[in-house]
Predicted model as a PDB file, atoms N, CA, C, CB and O in Angstrom, pLDDT in the B-factor column:
MODEL        1                                                                  
ATOM      1  N   MET A   1     216.528  33.921 287.641  1.00 81.00           N  
ATOM      2  CA  MET A   1     215.110  33.881 288.151  1.00 81.00           C  
ATOM      3  C   MET A   1     214.313  35.012 287.581  1.00 81.00           C  
ATOM      4  CB  MET A   1     215.058  33.955 289.704  1.00 81.00           C  
ATOM      5  O   MET A   1     214.796  36.144 287.603  1.00 81.00           O  
ATOM      6  N   ILE A   2     213.085  34.784 287.054  1.00 92.00           N  
ATOM      7  CA  ILE A   2     212.223  35.887 286.777  1.00 92.00           C  
ATOM      8  C   ILE A   2     211.861  36.870 287.646  1.00 92.00           C  
ATOM      9  CB  ILE A   2     211.212  35.487 286.411  1.00 92.00           C  
ATOM     10  O   ILE A   2     212.029  36.612 288.837  1.00 92.00           O  
ATOM     11  N   ASP A   3     211.339  38.090 287.314  1.00 94.00           N  
ATOM     12  CA  ASP A   3     210.820  39.027 288.379  1.00 94.00           C  
ATOM     13  C   ASP A   3     209.480  38.832 288.641  1.00 94.00           C  
ATOM     14  CB  ASP A   3     210.987  40.417 288.052  1.00 94.00           C  
ATOM     15  O   ASP A   3     208.928  38.022 287.896  1.00 94.00           O  
ATOM     16  N   ALA A   4     208.691  39.440 289.641  1.00 95.00           N  
ATOM     17  CA  ALA A   4     207.602  39.427 289.982  1.00 95.00           C  
ATOM     18  C   ALA A   4     206.264  40.055 288.755  1.00 95.00           C  
ATOM     19  CB  ALA A   4     207.822  40.124 291.248  1.00 95.00           C  
ATOM     20  O   ALA A   4     205.063  39.811 288.871  1.00 95.00           O  
ATOM     21  N   LYS A   5     206.726  40.650 287.952  1.00 96.00           N  
ATOM     22  CA  LYS A   5     206.032  41.193 286.865  1.00 96.00           C  
ATOM     23  C   LYS A   5     205.721  40.125 285.709  1.00 96.00           C  
ATOM     24  CB  LYS A   5     206.849  42.348 286.342  1.00 96.00           C  
ATOM     25  O   LYS A   5     204.663  39.966 285.100  1.00 96.00           O  
ATOM     26  N   GLN A   6     206.923  39.446 285.580  1.00 97.00           N  
ATOM     27  CA  GLN A   6     206.824  38.440 284.595  1.00 97.00           C  
ATOM     28  C   GLN A   6     206.145  37.131 285.171  1.00 97.00           C  
ATOM     29  CB  GLN A   6     208.224  38.152 284.049  1.00 97.00           C  
ATOM     30  O   GLN A   6     205.309  36.540 284.487  1.00 97.00           O  
ATOM     31  N   ALA A   7     206.516  36.665 286.471  1.00 97.00           N  
ATOM     32  CA  ALA A   7     205.579  35.874 287.074  1.00 97.00           C  
ATOM     33  C   ALA A   7     204.073  36.012 286.925  1.00 97.00           C  
ATOM     34  CB  ALA A   7     205.840  35.962 288.267  1.00 97.00           C  
ATOM     35  O   ALA A   7     203.378  35.064 286.560  1.00 97.00           O  
ATOM     36  N   VAL A   8     203.535  37.331 287.242  1.00 97.00           N  
ATOM     37  CA  VAL A   8     202.272  37.515 287.205  1.00 97.00           C  
ATOM     38  C   VAL A   8     201.710  37.475 285.718  1.00 97.00           C  
ATOM     39  CB  VAL A   8     202.019  38.725 287.899  1.00 97.00           C  
ATOM     40  O   VAL A   8     200.571  37.077 285.474  1.00 97.00           O  
ATOM     41  N   ARG A   9     202.560  37.900 284.781  1.00 97.00           N  
ATOM     42  CA  ARG A   9     202.171  37.596 283.335  1.00 97.00           C  
ATOM     43  C   ARG A   9     201.866  36.228 282.905  1.00 97.00           C  
ATOM     44  CB  ARG A   9     203.190  38.003 282.490  1.00 97.00           C  
ATOM     45  O   ARG A   9     200.908  35.882 282.215  1.00 97.00           O  
ATOM     46  N   ILE A  10     202.824  35.467 283.410  1.00 97.00           N  
ATOM     47  CA  ILE A  10     202.957  33.907 283.155  1.00 97.00           C  
ATOM     48  C   ILE A  10     201.493  33.253 284.039  1.00 97.00           C  
ATOM     49  CB  ILE A  10     204.723  33.226 283.913  1.00 97.00           C  
ATOM     50  O   ILE A  10     200.836  32.357 283.509  1.00 97.00           O  
ATOM     51  N   ALA A  11     201.215  33.658 285.023  1.00 98.00           N  
ATOM     52  CA  ALA A  11     200.064  33.208 285.761  1.00 98.00           C  
ATOM     53  C   ALA A  11     198.659  33.302 285.030  1.00 98.00           C  
ATOM     54  CB  ALA A  11     200.017  33.994 287.006  1.00 98.00           C  
ATOM     55  O   ALA A  11     197.834  32.417 284.805  1.00 98.00           O  
ATOM     56  N   LEU A  12     198.651  34.769 284.708  1.00 97.00           N  
ATOM     57  CA  LEU A  12     197.452  35.264 284.061  1.00 97.00           C  
ATOM     58  C   LEU A  12     197.271  34.618 282.657  1.00 97.00           C  
ATOM     59  CB  LEU A  12     197.516  36.808 283.949  1.00 97.00           C  
ATOM     60  O   LEU A  12     196.133  34.365 282.265  1.00 97.00           O  
ATOM     61  N   LYS A  13     198.304  34.358 281.928  1.00 97.00           N  
ATOM     62  CA  LYS A  13     198.275  33.991 280.629  1.00 97.00           C  
ATOM     63  C   LYS A  13     197.897  32.400 280.776  1.00 97.00           C  
ATOM     64  CB  LYS A  13     199.699  34.354 279.866  1.00 97.00           C  
ATOM     65  O   LYS A  13     197.132  31.879 279.964  1.00 97.00           O  
ATOM     66  N   TYR A  14     198.443  31.703 281.795  1.00 97.00           N  
ATOM     67  CA  TYR A  14     198.043  30.398 282.116  1.00 97.00           C  
ATOM     68  C   TYR A  14     196.605  30.257 282.329  1.00 97.00           C  
ATOM     69  CB  TYR A  14     198.728  29.952 283.244  1.00 97.00           C  
ATOM     70  O   TYR A  14     195.905  29.498 281.657  1.00 97.00           O  
ATOM     71  N   PHE A  15     196.164  31.017 283.297  1.00 97.00           N  
ATOM     72  CA  PHE A  15     194.726  31.126 283.774  1.00 97.00           C  
ATOM     73  C   PHE A  15     193.901  31.137 282.602  1.00 97.00           C  
ATOM     74  CB  PHE A  15     194.433  32.394 284.636  1.00 97.00           C  
ATOM     75  O   PHE A  15     192.972  30.354 282.404  1.00 97.00           O  
ATOM     76  N   ASP A  16     194.310  32.144 281.755  1.00 96.00           N  
ATOM     77  CA  ASP A  16     193.320  32.414 280.479  1.00 96.00           C  
ATOM     78  C   ASP A  16     193.411  31.367 279.486  1.00 96.00           C  
ATOM     79  CB  ASP A  16     193.645  33.774 279.701  1.00 96.00           C  
ATOM     80  O   ASP A  16     192.521  31.300 278.638  1.00 96.00           O  
ATOM     81  N   GLU A  17     194.522  30.406 279.479  1.00 96.00           N  
ATOM     82  CA  GLU A  17     194.423  29.209 278.468  1.00 96.00           C  
ATOM     83  C   GLU A  17     193.735  28.230 279.196  1.00 96.00           C  
ATOM     84  CB  GLU A  17     195.824  28.611 277.925  1.00 96.00           C  
ATOM     85  O   GLU A  17     193.040  27.461 278.531  1.00 96.00           O  
ATOM     86  N   ILE A  18     193.768  28.095 280.319  1.00 95.00           N  
ATOM     87  CA  ILE A  18     192.911  27.115 280.863  1.00 95.00           C  
ATOM     88  C   ILE A  18     191.352  27.369 281.070  1.00 95.00           C  
ATOM     89  CB  ILE A  18     193.466  26.813 282.078  1.00 95.00           C  
ATOM     90  O   ILE A  18     190.520  26.481 280.881  1.00 95.00           O  
ATOM     91  N   TYR A  19     191.069  28.510 281.428  1.00 94.00           N  
ATOM     92  CA  TYR A  19     189.633  28.746 281.720  1.00 94.00           C  
ATOM     93  C   TYR A  19     188.991  29.803 280.665  1.00 94.00           C  
ATOM     94  CB  TYR A  19     189.491  29.302 283.252  1.00 94.00           C  
ATOM     95  O   TYR A  19     187.793  30.087 280.649  1.00 94.00           O  
ATOM     96  N   GLY A  20     189.966  30.340 279.789  1.00 92.00           N  
ATOM     97  CA  GLY A  20     189.153  31.173 278.772  1.00 92.00           C  
ATOM     98  C   GLY A  20     188.708  32.516 279.366  1.00 92.00           C  
ATOM     99  O   GLY A  20     189.346  33.279 280.092  1.00 92.00           O  
ATOM    100  N   ASP A  21     187.385  32.630 278.852  1.00 90.00           N  
ATOM    101  CA  ASP A  21     186.484  33.802 279.354  1.00 90.00           C  
ATOM    102  C   ASP A  21     185.450  33.318 280.308  1.00 90.00           C  
ATOM    103  CB  ASP A  21     185.737  34.530 278.162  1.00 90.00           C  
ATOM    104  O   ASP A  21     184.414  33.977 280.384  1.00 90.00           O  
ATOM    105  N   GLN A  22     185.577  32.343 280.987  1.00 91.00           N  
ATOM    106  CA  GLN A  22     184.597  31.570 281.828  1.00 91.00           C  
ATOM    107  C   GLN A  22     184.354  32.420 283.186  1.00 91.00           C  
ATOM    108  CB  GLN A  22     185.200  30.014 282.168  1.00 91.00           C  
ATOM    109  O   GLN A  22     183.305  32.417 283.831  1.00 91.00           O  
ATOM    110  N   PHE A  23     185.487  33.122 283.483  1.00 91.00           N  
ATOM    111  CA  PHE A  23     185.022  33.909 284.919  1.00 91.00           C  
ATOM    112  C   PHE A  23     185.305  35.404 284.751  1.00 91.00           C  
ATOM    113  CB  PHE A  23     185.933  33.357 286.359  1.00 91.00           C  
ATOM    114  O   PHE A  23     186.034  35.765 283.827  1.00 91.00           O  
ATOM    115  N   LYS A  24     184.910  36.058 285.373  1.00 88.00           N  
ATOM    116  CA  LYS A  24     184.847  37.589 285.331  1.00 88.00           C  
ATOM    117  C   LYS A  24     185.749  38.274 286.619  1.00 88.00           C  
ATOM    118  CB  LYS A  24     183.157  38.063 285.440  1.00 88.00           C  
ATOM    119  O   LYS A  24     186.064  37.671 287.645  1.00 88.00           O  
ATOM    120  N   ASN A  25     186.033  39.508 286.330  1.00 94.00           N  
ATOM    121  CA  ASN A  25     186.778  40.318 287.374  1.00 94.00           C  
ATOM    122  C   ASN A  25     188.075  39.591 288.019  1.00 94.00           C  
ATOM    123  CB  ASN A  25     185.754  40.661 288.547  1.00 94.00           C  
ATOM    124  O   ASN A  25     188.320  39.518 289.223  1.00 94.00           O  
ATOM    125  N   ILE A  26     188.796  39.106 287.030  1.00 96.00           N  
ATOM    126  CA  ILE A  26     190.258  38.454 287.413  1.00 96.00           C  
ATOM    127  C   ILE A  26     191.117  39.347 287.916  1.00 96.00           C  
ATOM    128  CB  ILE A  26     191.016  37.838 286.270  1.00 96.00           C  
ATOM    129  O   ILE A  26     191.401  40.223 287.099  1.00 96.00           O  
ATOM    130  N   LEU A  27     191.654  39.455 289.000  1.00 97.00           N  
ATOM    131  CA  LEU A  27     192.537  40.374 289.516  1.00 97.00           C  
ATOM    132  C   LEU A  27     193.729  39.566 290.177  1.00 97.00           C  
ATOM    133  CB  LEU A  27     191.798  41.315 290.507  1.00 97.00           C  
ATOM    134  O   LEU A  27     193.670  38.381 290.506  1.00 97.00           O  
ATOM    135  N   VAL A  28     194.835  40.417 290.316  1.00 98.00           N  
ATOM    136  CA  VAL A  28     195.919  39.846 291.118  1.00 98.00           C  
ATOM    137  C   VAL A  28     195.755  40.134 292.500  1.00 98.00           C  
ATOM    138  CB  VAL A  28     197.218  40.316 290.699  1.00 98.00           C  
ATOM    139  O   VAL A  28     195.539  41.304 292.816  1.00 98.00           O  
ATOM    140  N   GLU A  29     195.823  39.257 293.372  1.00 97.00           N  
ATOM    141  CA  GLU A  29     195.221  39.270 294.716  1.00 97.00           C  
ATOM    142  C   GLU A  29     196.353  39.557 295.602  1.00 97.00           C  
ATOM    143  CB  GLU A  29     194.486  37.925 295.111  1.00 97.00           C  
ATOM    144  O   GLU A  29     196.284  40.371 296.522  1.00 97.00           O  
ATOM    145  N   GLU A  30     197.614  38.730 295.247  1.00 97.00           N  
ATOM    146  CA  GLU A  30     198.681  38.467 296.195  1.00 97.00           C  
ATOM    147  C   GLU A  30     199.896  38.270 295.504  1.00 97.00           C  
ATOM    148  CB  GLU A  30     198.414  37.322 297.042  1.00 97.00           C  
ATOM    149  O   GLU A  30     199.661  37.597 294.500  1.00 97.00           O  
ATOM    150  N   ILE A  31     200.985  38.533 295.588  1.00 97.00           N  
ATOM    151  CA  ILE A  31     202.481  38.376 294.936  1.00 97.00           C  
ATOM    152  C   ILE A  31     203.452  37.886 296.281  1.00 97.00           C  
ATOM    153  CB  ILE A  31     203.116  40.093 294.176  1.00 97.00           C  
ATOM    154  O   ILE A  31     203.772  38.744 297.103  1.00 97.00           O  
ATOM    155  N   ASP A  32     203.807  36.751 296.416  1.00 96.00           N  
ATOM    156  CA  ASP A  32     204.680  36.400 297.454  1.00 96.00           C  
ATOM    157  C   ASP A  32     205.945  35.364 296.898  1.00 96.00           C  
ATOM    158  CB  ASP A  32     203.752  35.712 298.611  1.00 96.00           C  
ATOM    159  O   ASP A  32     205.922  34.586 295.944  1.00 96.00           O  
ATOM    160  N   MET A  33     206.757  35.582 297.607  1.00 94.00           N  
ATOM    161  CA  MET A  33     208.121  34.665 297.186  1.00 94.00           C  
ATOM    162  C   MET A  33     207.985  33.485 298.092  1.00 94.00           C  
ATOM    163  CB  MET A  33     209.743  35.467 297.468  1.00 94.00           C  
ATOM    164  O   MET A  33     207.827  33.731 299.288  1.00 94.00           O  
ATOM    165  N   SER A  34     208.026  32.152 297.671  1.00 90.00           N  
ATOM    166  CA  SER A  34     208.074  31.159 298.541  1.00 90.00           C  
ATOM    167  C   SER A  34     209.145  30.876 299.394  1.00 90.00           C  
ATOM    168  CB  SER A  34     207.873  30.229 297.962  1.00 90.00           C  
ATOM    169  O   SER A  34     210.284  31.204 299.061  1.00 90.00           O  
ATOM    170  N   GLU A  35     208.884  30.204 300.650  1.00 88.00           N  
ATOM    171  CA  GLU A  35     210.075  30.303 301.432  1.00 88.00           C  
ATOM    172  C   GLU A  35     210.646  28.723 301.175  1.00 88.00           C  
ATOM    173  CB  GLU A  35     209.738  30.774 303.146  1.00 88.00           C  
ATOM    174  O   GLU A  35     211.758  28.318 301.514  1.00 88.00           O  
ATOM    175  N   GLU A  36     209.663  27.993 300.532  1.00 85.00           N  
ATOM    176  CA  GLU A  36     210.421  26.334 300.311  1.00 85.00           C  
ATOM    177  C   GLU A  36     211.191  26.418 299.105  1.00 85.00           C  
ATOM    178  CB  GLU A  36     209.258  24.913 300.056  1.00 85.00           C  
ATOM    179  O   GLU A  36     211.788  25.356 298.930  1.00 85.00           O  
ATOM    180  N   GLY A  37     211.378  27.126 298.347  1.00 82.00           N  
ATOM    181  CA  GLY A  37     212.096  27.318 297.145  1.00 82.00           C  
ATOM    182  C   GLY A  37     212.077  28.464 296.140  1.00 82.00           C  
ATOM    183  O   GLY A  37     211.211  29.328 296.282  1.00 82.00           O  
ATOM    184  N   PRO A  38     212.722  28.530 295.398  1.00 89.00           N  
ATOM    185  CA  PRO A  38     212.877  29.766 294.352  1.00 89.00           C  
ATOM    186  C   PRO A  38     211.679  30.125 293.406  1.00 89.00           C  
ATOM    187  CB  PRO A  38     214.076  29.458 293.373  1.00 89.00           C  
ATOM    188  O   PRO A  38     211.833  30.461 292.232  1.00 89.00           O  
ATOM    189  N   PHE A  39     210.426  30.014 294.062  1.00 93.00           N  
ATOM    190  CA  PHE A  39     209.441  30.453 293.026  1.00 93.00           C  
ATOM    191  C   PHE A  39     208.486  31.416 293.421  1.00 93.00           C  
ATOM    192  CB  PHE A  39     208.716  29.378 292.532  1.00 93.00           C  
ATOM    193  O   PHE A  39     208.443  31.758 294.603  1.00 93.00           O  
ATOM    194  N   TRP A  40     207.749  31.876 292.620  1.00 97.00           N  
ATOM    195  CA  TRP A  40     206.733  32.977 293.068  1.00 97.00           C  
ATOM    196  C   TRP A  40     205.395  32.424 293.444  1.00 97.00           C  
ATOM    197  CB  TRP A  40     206.494  34.026 291.933  1.00 97.00           C  
ATOM    198  O   TRP A  40     205.018  31.399 292.876  1.00 97.00           O  
ATOM    199  N   LEU A  41     204.664  32.978 294.312  1.00 97.00           N  
ATOM    200  CA  LEU A  41     203.268  32.508 294.551  1.00 97.00           C  
ATOM    201  C   LEU A  41     202.480  33.479 294.185  1.00 97.00           C  
ATOM    202  CB  LEU A  41     202.937  32.124 295.891  1.00 97.00           C  
ATOM    203  O   LEU A  41     202.476  34.513 294.854  1.00 97.00           O  
ATOM    204  N   ILE A  42     201.547  33.331 292.905  1.00 98.00           N  
ATOM    205  CA  ILE A  42     200.978  34.199 292.517  1.00 98.00           C  
ATOM    206  C   ILE A  42     199.581  33.980 292.743  1.00 98.00           C  
ATOM    207  CB  ILE A  42     201.346  34.421 291.394  1.00 98.00           C  
ATOM    208  O   ILE A  42     199.063  33.160 291.985  1.00 98.00           O  
ATOM    209  N   THR A  43     198.738  34.595 293.733  1.00 98.00           N  
ATOM    210  CA  THR A  43     197.159  34.662 293.709  1.00 98.00           C  
ATOM    211  C   THR A  43     196.363  35.547 292.844  1.00 98.00           C  
ATOM    212  CB  THR A  43     196.715  35.006 294.946  1.00 98.00           C  
ATOM    213  O   THR A  43     196.442  36.774 292.794  1.00 98.00           O  
ATOM    214  N   LEU A  44     195.400  34.591 292.008  1.00 98.00           N  
ATOM    215  CA  LEU A  44     194.498  35.284 291.307  1.00 98.00           C  
ATOM    216  C   LEU A  44     193.086  35.303 291.805  1.00 98.00           C  
ATOM    217  CB  LEU A  44     194.539  34.830 290.080  1.00 98.00           C  
ATOM    218  O   LEU A  44     192.664  34.226 292.224  1.00 98.00           O  
ATOM    219  N   GLY A  45     192.288  36.327 291.833  1.00 98.00           N  
ATOM    220  CA  GLY A  45     190.880  36.167 292.314  1.00 98.00           C  
ATOM    221  C   GLY A  45     190.175  36.363 291.124  1.00 98.00           C  
ATOM    222  O   GLY A  45     190.593  36.957 290.130  1.00 98.00           O  
ATOM    223  N   PHE A  46     188.930  35.759 291.296  1.00 97.00           N  
ATOM    224  CA  PHE A  46     187.843  36.009 289.930  1.00 97.00           C  
ATOM    225  C   PHE A  46     186.634  35.498 290.738  1.00 97.00           C  
ATOM    226  CB  PHE A  46     188.169  34.954 288.217  1.00 97.00           C  
ATOM    227  O   PHE A  46     186.546  34.894 291.807  1.00 97.00           O  
ATOM    228  N   ASN A  47     185.642  36.001 289.757  1.00 94.00           N  
ATOM    229  CA  ASN A  47     184.068  36.199 290.440  1.00 94.00           C  
ATOM    230  C   ASN A  47     183.512  34.699 289.917  1.00 94.00           C  
ATOM    231  CB  ASN A  47     182.937  37.824 289.671  1.00 94.00           C  
ATOM    232  O   ASN A  47     184.082  34.193 288.951  1.00 94.00           O  
ATOM    233  N   THR A  48     182.507  34.064 290.496  1.00 90.00           N  
ATOM    234  CA  THR A  48     181.820  33.079 290.117  1.00 90.00           C  
ATOM    235  C   THR A  48     180.426  33.368 290.654  1.00 90.00           C  
ATOM    236  CB  THR A  48     182.428  31.839 290.528  1.00 90.00           C  
ATOM    237  O   THR A  48     180.266  34.112 291.622  1.00 90.00           O  
ATOM    238  N   GLU A  49     179.310  32.714 289.951  1.00 81.00           N  
ATOM    239  CA  GLU A  49     177.984  32.530 290.516  1.00 81.00           C  
ATOM    240  C   GLU A  49     177.807  31.603 291.585  1.00 81.00           C  
ATOM    241  CB  GLU A  49     177.136  32.158 289.561  1.00 81.00           C  
ATOM    242  O   GLU A  49     178.295  30.475 291.519  1.00 81.00           O  
ATOM    243  N   GLY A  50     177.102  32.023 292.630  1.00 73.00           N  
ATOM    244  CA  GLY A  50     176.807  30.882 293.804  1.00 73.00           C  
ATOM    245  C   GLY A  50     175.580  30.095 293.259  1.00 73.00           C  
ATOM    246  O   GLY A  50     175.141  30.460 292.168  1.00 73.00           O  
ATOM    247  N   PRO A  51     174.994  29.085 293.879  1.00 71.00           N  
ATOM    248  CA  PRO A  51     173.974  28.124 293.568  1.00 71.00           C  
ATOM    249  C   PRO A  51     172.692  28.988 293.212  1.00 71.00           C  
ATOM    250  CB  PRO A  51     173.731  27.089 294.815  1.00 71.00           C  
ATOM    251  O   PRO A  51     172.508  30.039 293.826  1.00 71.00           O  
ATOM    252  N   ARG A  52     171.924  28.628 292.368  1.00 67.00           N  
ATOM    253  CA  ARG A  52     170.788  29.246 291.814  1.00 67.00           C  
ATOM    254  C   ARG A  52     169.729  28.379 292.733  1.00 67.00           C  
ATOM    255  CB  ARG A  52     170.664  29.114 290.047  1.00 67.00           C  
ATOM    256  O   ARG A  52     169.747  27.189 293.046  1.00 67.00           O  
ATOM    257  N   ASN A  53     168.667  29.585 293.090  1.00 68.00           N  
ATOM    258  CA  ASN A  53     167.302  29.173 293.797  1.00 68.00           C  
ATOM    259  C   ASN A  53     166.209  29.269 292.779  1.00 68.00           C  
ATOM    260  CB  ASN A  53     166.913  30.147 295.086  1.00 68.00           C  
ATOM    261  O   ASN A  53     165.620  30.285 292.412  1.00 68.00           O  
ATOM    262  N   PRO A  54     166.048  28.090 292.408  1.00 68.00           N  
ATOM    263  CA  PRO A  54     164.930  28.105 291.263  1.00 68.00           C  
ATOM    264  C   PRO A  54     163.575  28.732 291.770  1.00 68.00           C  
ATOM    265  CB  PRO A  54     164.605  26.540 290.736  1.00 68.00           C  
ATOM    266  O   PRO A  54     162.879  29.406 291.011  1.00 68.00           O  
ATOM    267  N   ILE A  55     163.214  28.478 293.129  1.00 68.00           N  
ATOM    268  CA  ILE A  55     162.070  29.330 293.478  1.00 68.00           C  
ATOM    269  C   ILE A  55     162.155  30.638 293.201  1.00 68.00           C  
ATOM    270  CB  ILE A  55     161.777  29.275 294.738  1.00 68.00           C  
ATOM    271  O   ILE A  55     161.388  31.267 292.472  1.00 68.00           O  
ATOM    272  N   ALA A  56     163.134  31.068 293.812  1.00 64.00           N  
ATOM    273  CA  ALA A  56     163.415  32.598 293.419  1.00 64.00           C  
ATOM    274  C   ALA A  56     163.258  33.231 292.156  1.00 64.00           C  
ATOM    275  CB  ALA A  56     164.639  32.882 293.634  1.00 64.00           C  
ATOM    276  O   ALA A  56     162.763  34.332 291.915  1.00 64.00           O  
ATOM    277  N   GLU A  57     163.798  32.297 291.300  1.00 63.00           N  
ATOM    278  CA  GLU A  57     163.910  32.943 289.935  1.00 63.00           C  
ATOM    279  C   GLU A  57     162.484  32.778 289.308  1.00 63.00           C  
ATOM    280  CB  GLU A  57     165.113  32.223 288.972  1.00 63.00           C  
ATOM    281  O   GLU A  57     162.195  33.542 288.387  1.00 63.00           O  
ATOM    282  N   VAL A  58     161.592  31.877 289.709  1.00 67.00           N  
ATOM    283  CA  VAL A  58     160.455  31.657 289.136  1.00 67.00           C  
ATOM    284  C   VAL A  58     159.482  32.889 289.815  1.00 67.00           C  
ATOM    285  CB  VAL A  58     160.010  30.092 289.384  1.00 67.00           C  
ATOM    286  O   VAL A  58     158.503  33.361 289.238  1.00 67.00           O  
ATOM    287  N   LEU A  59     159.897  33.246 290.976  1.00 69.00           N  
ATOM    288  CA  LEU A  59     159.085  34.339 291.589  1.00 69.00           C  
ATOM    289  C   LEU A  59     159.465  35.683 291.220  1.00 69.00           C  
ATOM    290  CB  LEU A  59     159.133  34.272 293.014  1.00 69.00           C  
ATOM    291  O   LEU A  59     158.751  36.658 291.456  1.00 69.00           O  
ATOM    292  N   GLY A  60     160.806  35.749 290.529  1.00 69.00           N  
ATOM    293  CA  GLY A  60     161.383  36.933 290.065  1.00 69.00           C  
ATOM    294  C   GLY A  60     162.169  37.415 291.121  1.00 69.00           C  
ATOM    295  O   GLY A  60     162.320  38.635 291.195  1.00 69.00           O  
ATOM    296  N   GLY A  61     162.775  36.578 292.072  1.00 67.00           N  
ATOM    297  CA  GLY A  61     163.522  36.906 293.239  1.00 67.00           C  
ATOM    298  C   GLY A  61     165.045  37.302 292.677  1.00 67.00           C  
ATOM    299  O   GLY A  61     165.356  37.310 291.486  1.00 67.00           O  
ATOM    300  N   ALA A  62     165.820  37.588 293.657  1.00 67.00           N  
ATOM    301  CA  ALA A  62     167.368  37.858 293.442  1.00 67.00           C  
ATOM    302  C   ALA A  62     167.969  37.031 292.667  1.00 67.00           C  
ATOM    303  CB  ALA A  62     168.147  37.835 294.580  1.00 67.00           C  
ATOM    304  O   ALA A  62     167.688  35.833 292.686  1.00 67.00           O  
ATOM    305  N   PRO A  63     168.839  37.514 291.912  1.00 66.00           N  
ATOM    306  CA  PRO A  63     169.702  36.502 291.110  1.00 66.00           C  
ATOM    307  C   PRO A  63     170.907  36.065 292.143  1.00 66.00           C  
ATOM    308  CB  PRO A  63     170.354  37.245 289.605  1.00 66.00           C  
ATOM    309  O   PRO A  63     171.247  36.644 293.175  1.00 66.00           O  
ATOM    310  N   PRO A  64     171.460  34.846 291.543  1.00 68.00           N  
ATOM    311  CA  PRO A  64     172.373  34.192 292.471  1.00 68.00           C  
ATOM    312  C   PRO A  64     173.440  35.241 292.984  1.00 68.00           C  
ATOM    313  CB  PRO A  64     173.077  32.949 291.756  1.00 68.00           C  
ATOM    314  O   PRO A  64     173.720  36.204 292.271  1.00 68.00           O  
ATOM    315  N   LYS A  65     174.006  35.067 294.155  1.00 76.00           N  
ATOM    316  CA  LYS A  65     175.080  35.875 294.904  1.00 76.00           C  
ATOM    317  C   LYS A  65     176.343  35.487 293.813  1.00 76.00           C  
ATOM    318  CB  LYS A  65     175.351  35.311 296.756  1.00 76.00           C  
ATOM    319  O   LYS A  65     176.450  34.532 293.044  1.00 76.00           O  
ATOM    320  N   THR A  66     177.178  36.552 294.064  1.00 84.00           N  
ATOM    321  CA  THR A  66     178.581  36.479 293.385  1.00 84.00           C  
ATOM    322  C   THR A  66     179.366  35.956 294.385  1.00 84.00           C  
ATOM    323  CB  THR A  66     179.202  37.848 292.854  1.00 84.00           C  
ATOM    324  O   THR A  66     179.314  36.469 295.503  1.00 84.00           O  
ATOM    325  N   ILE A  67     180.230  34.833 294.122  1.00 89.00           N  
ATOM    326  CA  ILE A  67     181.143  34.565 295.100  1.00 89.00           C  
ATOM    327  C   ILE A  67     182.584  34.770 294.697  1.00 89.00           C  
ATOM    328  CB  ILE A  67     180.937  33.268 295.540  1.00 89.00           C  
ATOM    329  O   ILE A  67     182.863  34.487 293.532  1.00 89.00           O  
ATOM    330  N   ARG A  68     183.604  35.249 295.539  1.00 93.00           N  
ATOM    331  CA  ARG A  68     185.108  35.591 295.113  1.00 93.00           C  
ATOM    332  C   ARG A  68     185.767  34.115 295.469  1.00 93.00           C  
ATOM    333  CB  ARG A  68     185.902  37.060 296.102  1.00 93.00           C  
ATOM    334  O   ARG A  68     185.698  33.617 296.593  1.00 93.00           O  
ATOM    335  N   GLU A  69     186.347  33.564 294.461  1.00 95.00           N  
ATOM    336  CA  GLU A  69     187.319  32.633 294.578  1.00 95.00           C  
ATOM    337  C   GLU A  69     188.703  33.044 294.086  1.00 95.00           C  
ATOM    338  CB  GLU A  69     186.883  31.509 293.928  1.00 95.00           C  
ATOM    339  O   GLU A  69     188.888  33.995 293.327  1.00 95.00           O  
ATOM    340  N   TYR A  70     189.804  32.138 294.646  1.00 97.00           N  
ATOM    341  CA  TYR A  70     191.205  32.402 294.460  1.00 97.00           C  
ATOM    342  C   TYR A  70     191.621  31.121 293.989  1.00 97.00           C  
ATOM    343  CB  TYR A  70     191.987  32.906 295.719  1.00 97.00           C  
ATOM    344  O   TYR A  70     191.035  30.065 294.225  1.00 97.00           O  
ATOM    345  N   LYS A  71     192.911  31.296 293.151  1.00 97.00           N  
ATOM    346  CA  LYS A  71     193.744  30.220 292.612  1.00 97.00           C  
ATOM    347  C   LYS A  71     195.206  30.829 292.870  1.00 97.00           C  
ATOM    348  CB  LYS A  71     193.397  29.864 290.955  1.00 97.00           C  
ATOM    349  O   LYS A  71     195.532  31.998 292.663  1.00 97.00           O  
ATOM    350  N   ILE A  72     196.068  29.737 293.392  1.00 97.00           N  
ATOM    351  CA  ILE A  72     197.564  30.310 293.654  1.00 97.00           C  
ATOM    352  C   ILE A  72     198.072  29.451 292.720  1.00 97.00           C  
ATOM    353  CB  ILE A  72     198.321  30.208 295.228  1.00 97.00           C  
ATOM    354  O   ILE A  72     197.690  28.293 292.554  1.00 97.00           O  
ATOM    355  N   PHE A  73     199.175  30.174 291.934  1.00 97.00           N  
ATOM    356  CA  PHE A  73     200.045  29.501 290.835  1.00 97.00           C  
ATOM    357  C   PHE A  73     201.394  29.705 291.430  1.00 97.00           C  
ATOM    358  CB  PHE A  73     199.911  30.173 289.257  1.00 97.00           C  
ATOM    359  O   PHE A  73     201.774  30.727 292.000  1.00 97.00           O  
ATOM    360  N   GLU A  74     202.116  28.544 291.218  1.00 95.00           N  
ATOM    361  CA  GLU A  74     203.652  28.461 291.626  1.00 95.00           C  
ATOM    362  C   GLU A  74     204.371  28.850 290.334  1.00 95.00           C  
ATOM    363  CB  GLU A  74     204.165  26.874 292.173  1.00 95.00           C  
ATOM    364  O   GLU A  74     204.263  28.072 289.387  1.00 95.00           O  
ATOM    365  N   ILE A  75     205.044  29.891 290.195  1.00 96.00           N  
ATOM    366  CA  ILE A  75     205.911  30.180 289.141  1.00 96.00           C  
ATOM    367  C   ILE A  75     207.251  30.135 289.286  1.00 96.00           C  
ATOM    368  CB  ILE A  75     205.681  31.265 288.711  1.00 96.00           C  
ATOM    369  O   ILE A  75     207.751  30.931 290.081  1.00 96.00           O  
ATOM    370  N   ASP A  76     208.024  29.303 288.635  1.00 89.00           N  
ATOM    371  CA  ASP A  76     209.646  29.175 289.046  1.00 89.00           C  
ATOM    372  C   ASP A  76     210.442  29.899 287.609  1.00 89.00           C  
ATOM    373  CB  ASP A  76     210.203  27.162 289.311  1.00 89.00           C  
ATOM    374  O   ASP A  76     211.669  29.977 287.557  1.00 89.00           O  
TER     375      ASP A  76                                                      
ENDMDL                                                                          
END                                                                             
């Protein structure tokens, strides 16, 4: 079985292969061992932009809010 550091590297590499540089501030949020099988649960968090408000943009209002999202990877 691989260790936690290897599982994190695999999850980060896979995330990068799938999404590229589409998201910012990618961080490891949580590392757990599954209770249902011999694999790691690696949670990665990343920032996305919330919905745009066209009226606020025209009037020079605030930019869209940043939303924190999470993706869990099962690594065996």
